[in-house]
N, C-alpha and C positions, 0 to 999 in steps of 0.2 A: 258209736262212742267207744273210745279207747279207755284203758285203765291207767294211762300215764298221767300221774299227778304233776301238773305244771306249776301250780301255785298252792302253797300251804300257809295258812295263817293260824298261828297257835297261841292261845292265851292272850288275845288282844284286849287290852284294857285302856280306856280313855275316860278321863273325868274333866269336867269344866266346873267353874264355881257353882256349887250347890247341885250339880247334876252328874250322876254316873252314867255316861253315854254308852259305854261298852264295859262289860264285866266278864273277862276271861273267855272271849268268843273264839271258837275254832271254825275254820272254813277252808275247804280245799276245792280246787278247780282242775279238771282234767283236760288234756288236749283233746279236741274233737267232741266237746259236749256243750250243751246249753244248760247252764246251772241257774235256775231261777231263785232269786233272793227276795223274800217277801216278809211282810210284817206291817203292823199298823204304823201310822205316822208317829214318829218318836221312838220306834222300836230299836233304832240304831243302824239301819241299813246304810243311810247316807254317810254316817260317820265311818263305818267299816270300809266303804268304798273309797272315802277320802284317804284312808291309810294306804290303800293299794295304789292310788294314783300319786301319792306323795304330797297331796295337799295338806295333810295332817300327819303327825307322828304319834305313835302310840306311847302311852306311859309305861306299859309293860307288854311283853309278847315278842314273837319272832315271825317275820315274813320270809318265806323261802320261795324263790323263783328260779326255776331251772337248776335246782340243786344248790344254789348259793343263798346263805342265810343273811338277813338284814334285820337290825333292830328298829329300822325306820327308813323310809324312802323320801326322796325329793322329786319334784316333778320331772326335772331333767333326767335323773337316774331312771325313773319309772318309764319314761319314753325310750331310753336306751335299752331297757329290758323288754320293750315291746308291749307296754301297757298303755291303752288308749281308752278314753271314755266319751260316750255320746249322751248328751243330756237333752231333756225335753225342751229346754230353752237353749237354742243353738248358740254356739260361740263363733258363728260365721259372720263375716263382715259384708253386709248387704250390697255395698257399693262396689266391692271387688268382684272379679269374674270367678267362674267355677274353678278354673285352673289356679288362679291366685289364691283362692281359699284352700284348695287341696294342699298347696305347698306353703301355706302361711306359717312363717317361723322357721322354715328350713328350705328356703327357695334355692333351686339349682343355680350355680354361678360358674362363669367361665374362668379361664386361667388368670385373667386380670382382676377377678373378684366382682366383675359386673354381673348383674342379674341376666341369666340366660333365659329369655322369654320363650324362645323356640323350644328349648329342652323342657321347660315347664309345661308348655302346651302339649307336647308329644307324650311326656310322662303322665300327665293328667289323663290324656286320652287312653293310654295303655291301662291305667288303673281302672278307669270306667269300663273299658272293654273286658277286663278281668271279671268285673261285677256283672257283666252282661246287660248293662244299662246304656241308654242313649241319651246323652245330655250335651248341649253345646258348650264347649269348654270356654268360649269367649263371652258367654252370656253373663250378665251380672246376677248374683244370687237373689237380688231383690225381685227378679222376674220369675223365680221358680215357685212352684207349689210347695207346701209343707212337706209332702212326701218326697219330692225331688231334693229338697234341702237336707232331708235325712240321708239320702244317698250320697250327697256331697260330703257329709260328715263321715260316713263310712269310708268313702274314698280317701278322705283326709287321714283317717286312721291307718288304712292300708299303705298309704304313701310313706308311713313311718315304720314299715315292716312290723306291723302289729301282730302280736301272738295272743294277747289277751284283750278282748273287746268288752267293755262295760256299756250296757245299753239301759239307760234310766228312763222309764216310761216312753219308749219309742213309739208306741201306738196311740198315745193320748190324743193326737190331733189328726189321726188318719181315718179315712173311711174304711169300710170293710174290704173293699177292693184293693185299696192302697196297702192295707195291713197284710193281706195275703201276698201281695208282691214283695213286701218287706220280709215276710216269713220265708219266701223262696230264696231270697238272698242270704238270710241267716242260715238256712239249711245248707246252702252251697259253701258258706264260710266254715260251717261245722265239718262238712265233708273234706275240706282242705286241711283239717287239723287245728283250726283256731279254737281257742277256749273262750266261751262267751258267758258273761254274767248278765242275766236278763231280769230287770226289775219292773214290776207292773202291779197296779192295784186291780187290774182286770183279770181275775183269776182264770177265766175261760181261756185267755191268751196262753197262760202258762201250761195248761193242759194240752194245747195244740202244738207248742213249740219246744217245751222243756224236756230234758232228760232226767234231771234231778231237781228237787226243790228243797231249799233250806228256809225254815221259818224262824224268825227272831221275835222276841217279845221283851220289852222293858230292858233293852241293852244286853240281852242274853240269848245264846243259842237255845232253841227249843227242840228242833228235830231236823234231820235230813233224810229224805226218802226218794226213791225212784218215782217219777211221775206216774208210771203205770201201776204203782202199788198204793196210790193214794187217791183222794177225791176232793172236790171243792168243799163239801161239808167238813171233811177231815181237816183240810187246810185252815178253814175258818175257825174251827174249834182250837186248833193249835195257836193261831194268831191272837185270838182274844181271850183264850183261857176259859171259855164258857160256850154254851149253846146259843145259836142265833136263829132258832127255828121261827121265832116271831119277829123277824127283822122289820117287817112293815107294820108299825103300830098304827091302826086305823080305827077311829070311832066316828060313826056317821052322826053329825050334829048340824046338818045344813038347815038354815032358817028359810022362811018363806020370802023375806024381803030381798029385793035386788039391790046390791050395793054399787056395783059397777056395770054400766050398760054401754056397749060399743055398737054403733050402727054405721054401716057402710064405710068403715075406715079404710083409707087407701093411701099407699105410699108407692108411687109409680116406680116400677122396676123391682119392687120387693114383695108387695102384697096388694090385693084388690078386693074391695067390697066385703070386708070382714065384719060380721055382726055376731054378737053373743052377749049373754048376761052372766054375771058372777054374783052368787047369793052369799048372804052373811054366813060365815062359818064353813064355807065350801072350799074344798081343794079341787080346782078345775085343771085337769091335765091338758097339755098342749103337745101333741105328738106329731111327728113328721120326719122326713129324711133331711139330711144336710141340704141347705139351700131352699127349704120350704118357706122361709120367711118368719119363723117363730121368734128369733131374737130381734129382728127388725120390728115386729109387732110390739113386743114388750118395750123396746127402746122408744117407739113412737108414743105409746101410752104414757110413758114416763117423761116425755118432753125432750129426749135427747135429740130427736129429729122431728120437725113438725109434719103432721099429716097433710097430704094434698087435698083430701076431702074426707067427709064423714064426721061423726060426733062421738064424744065420750061423755057419759053422764055419771057423776059420783053422788050417791045418796040423793038422787032426783034432781041434782043441779048440774048444769053444763060445766064440764071441766075444760078449761082453755089452757092446757099445760104446754105453753110454747117453750118453757125451759124446765129443767129438772127441779129447780127451786120452787116453781109454782106447783109442781106435782107433790113435792115434799110437804109444802105448806098445806096442801089439800088432804094429806094423810096417806100418800102412796110412797112405798119404798121399793127400790130395785136392787136385787142381788144379781149382779151381772155374771155372764159366763166367764169372763176374764177378771176374776176377783183381784188378782195381783196388779193388773194394769188399770182397771177401772173401778174396783170396789174398795181399794185400800191405798193409803199413802205409806209405802213400805218402809221408808226411812223414819217414820213417826212411831210413837209408842202405841201400845195397846190402848191406853187411856185416851190418847189424842184421837185415835181412829174411832173408838167406841162412842165418844161423846161429841164428835164434831158436828153432826146434824142437830144436836140438842143444845148447843152453846147459847142460842138465843134465850132458851128457857132457864139456863143455868147462869145467867149473867144479870147484873144490875147496872143498866146502862152499858158502858164499855168495860166494866170490871167483872171478870169471871169469878164466880163464887167457888173458889178452889176446893173447899171442904165438901160442897155438894157434888162437884164434879168427881172427886175421888170416891165419894160414897156411892154414886150411881155406877161408876165403873166397877167398884168392888162387888156390888150386889149382882151385877150381870156376869162377872167372872165366876162367882160362886154358883149362880143359878144355872148357867149354861155349861158349867164345869170346863171352862177354858183353861187349858194347861199352859201356864206361863210362870216363869220365876217371879215376876212382879208386873204390876200395871205399867211400869216404866220400860218394860222390854220392847225394843223395836219389833214391830209386827212381822217384819221379813224373816225373823228367826223362828217364828211359830210354824208348826206343821200345817199342811193344807187343810186338815179338818178343823184345827183351831183357828186358822185364819178365817175360814168360812163362818165359824161361830161368832167371830168379832164382827163380820159384816152383818150377820143377822141381828146381833145384839145392838148395833148402832141404830137400827130401825125400830127395834122394840123400845129402846130408851127414848126415842123420839115420839112414841105413841102412835105409830103407824097402824092404820086399820086395813089397808090393802097391801099385800106383799106380792111383788112380781119376782118369781124365782126362775132364773135362767141356768139350767144345768146345775141344780143346787148341790149335787154330790160329786161333781167332776173332780178327779184327782184326789178323792177322799177315801181313806181305808174303810173296811167293812164295819169296824167298831164305831168309828165316827159317823158313818152313814146311819147306823141304827139310832144313834143319839139325835141326829138331825131329823130323822123321820119321827121320832117320839116328840121332838120339839114342834114340828109342823102340826102333828095331831093335837098337841096341847093348845097351840095357838088357835087352831080352828075351833076347838071346844070353847075357847074364850071369846069367840065371835070375830076373829080376824079372818079375812077372806084371802085366799091364795090362788094365784094363777101361776102354774108351774109348767115351764117348757123343759122337756127332757128327751134325750136320745135313748135313754135306757128304758125299754118297754116294761121290764119287770117293775121298775120304779113307778112308771105311769100307772100300771095296773094295780100296784100295791097301795098307792097313796091317793088316787083320784076318786072323787065322788062321781064325776062325769069326765068324759074325754072328748076333746075336740081334735080333729085330725086335719093337718094342712098338707097340701101338695102344690108345688109351683105357685105359692103365694095366695092360694085360695083355701077356704074351709071346705073340706069335702064331706065331712059327716060329723054328727054329734052322737056319742054313745053313752048310755047309762053304765054304771059300774057293773051291772049284771051282763050287759051286752058286750062289753069290751073284752076282747081276747087279742093275743098277739097276731093271730091270723087275720082277724077282722080289721085291726088297725092297719096292718101292712097292706091289706087289699085296697085300702083307701089312701094310703100314704104314697103308693106308687103312682107317679103322674101319668095316668092314662085318661083318655076321654071318658071311658066308662065310669071310672072312679069319680071324676069331677062331676059328671052328670048326676050321680046319685046324691 
């Protein structure tokens, strides 16, 4: 890492109606470093980055890039200055080829002005070779894995002579192996003198890849430290302004009666012969590697896809949930892994999303009782501490943690008795995680039964009364809270004949 400051943001201030998003924030970025930018959802990270990409202009403050001062940037100017951003939700066009996406918006052209496809292919290949990756330049992006799509985004940035690369949650959809491959590329870019802003909620990533880390809270700068001079607990304290030693709130309140009973459930190609019981007030963890069949199992119970065989019994009665509506009517709610794509209607308001499953109870015939709808929404916003300017706010503008609270609230408003949670804290900051864990514990104490699929083993261990482990579509073991450790879970999650036989 060099000491050459490439970017300096000084006194950056930005306000929206009723919200002070940034309050005099200072941030600098050196050539040849990975500078991690972290904070809870709503801390101001995204707003600060939008200032640097030109998507937004500050109300006050100065941005200096390469020695030149600017009171604000525009996207075209930011690109000319070498600033590019890679987001968790890619801006690639799936139907176009790798080469076409790499040069989208600045395609090479011949003297006549016609598109030079040969030059585009060869230049795309050159950029990929620089990255040390092998991708077919003529393949459509829709054929690529999430990890390879990330590489195309990096190649796209390099094709614009990028000097400053912003990476927003780049590891959110990657496996451990894919993440390590990404880290190798990030290290190679750093070695070439590129300045990288790395944003992630997974603090362990920052300790592995970062040189410095800046913490933001409530739109303000809190601290900047060398990664080697800090620790994850120190970072968490700076992020939330308090200790989180009791992050996992857990009270054992499991009843004796079985609420949900699954026997021999099978969905060919995804999971086979799955059987288990879920008791009243229990948090039953479902662990396993990517591809183990956990999400498919939850979707099948909820009626998203019908099972090929097997039975599901709810409170002693057969559940024939061929559709999600039938599962909802029976008292089951699903918080899906993809909350933005499957759990929410992003263009609709907080109130519309929160009360949608309950409209039948809040209506008289075809007339919705507007006052009751508003009252229900207001009560859950207050109870779950959903941070929103108003119930009319489109839910897409909420942070990830608050979006997840809205998804949970809509099932609580419906009177759900069984909650299926698929990666309940994915993309959620540490403060919101603690609130969601406390909510889960409270719901269990009130008799709601929870089946939780999670890839985060500390979460599984911290919140579960029992743990089921899946590997290659089969249940490999059941562990009590006392028996469950990361080592034991992983020994059964790895798809080996020995683990499956146990």
